Residue, then its C-alpha position, 0 to 999 in steps of 0.5 A: x591931406x584930409x584924414x577921416x576917422x570912423x569907428x563902429x559902435x563898440x569903439x568910443x570916438x573922441x577928439x583925442x582919438x581923432x588927434x592921435x589918428x591924425x598925428x599918426x597918419x601925417x607922420x607915417x605918410x608924410x613923404x607921400x603928402x603931395x600925392x595923397x588926397x584923403x585918408x580914411x581910418x576905420x576902427x572896429x572891435x570885432x568881438x564887441x563887448x567881449x574882451x581878449x585877443x587881437x580883436x581891434x581891426x584898423x583899416x587905413x584907406x588912402x586915395x592917391x591923386x590919379x589912382x584908385x583907393x588902396x587899403x590895408x588892415x591890421x589886427x591888435x588888442x590895442x587901438x594905437x598898436x593897430x593904428x601904428x601897424x596899419x600906417x606902417x603897412x600903408x607906407x610900405x604899400x605906397x612905396x611899392x606902388x608909387x615906386x613901380x609907377x615911377x619906374x614905368x614912367x622912367x622906362x617910358x621916358x628912356x624909350x622915347x628919349x634915348x641918350x645918344 
């Protein structure tokens, strides 16, 4: 799974940030590893140099093999809090989406191969 980290001009990027993001994404989305081709994490500080509030936005976009991109966002006052919450949201979304795909495939299989 390829993990890309992007940020706006108000967020200071570093190797440490990339390491934190990669660890969080790989840990939080591990069970989907076989299906995910890439993950892009984008941070933005919506208030710029002003402080206060939940102004850090973390967007996690995942590309799943054979499907389009799926994205979630979370706002928080801290990068790591925003990241962790966005990764959790993505895991729930993938559970839902891939579960529906699995259920449809099972239903189609049962329809074409009914048990005697």
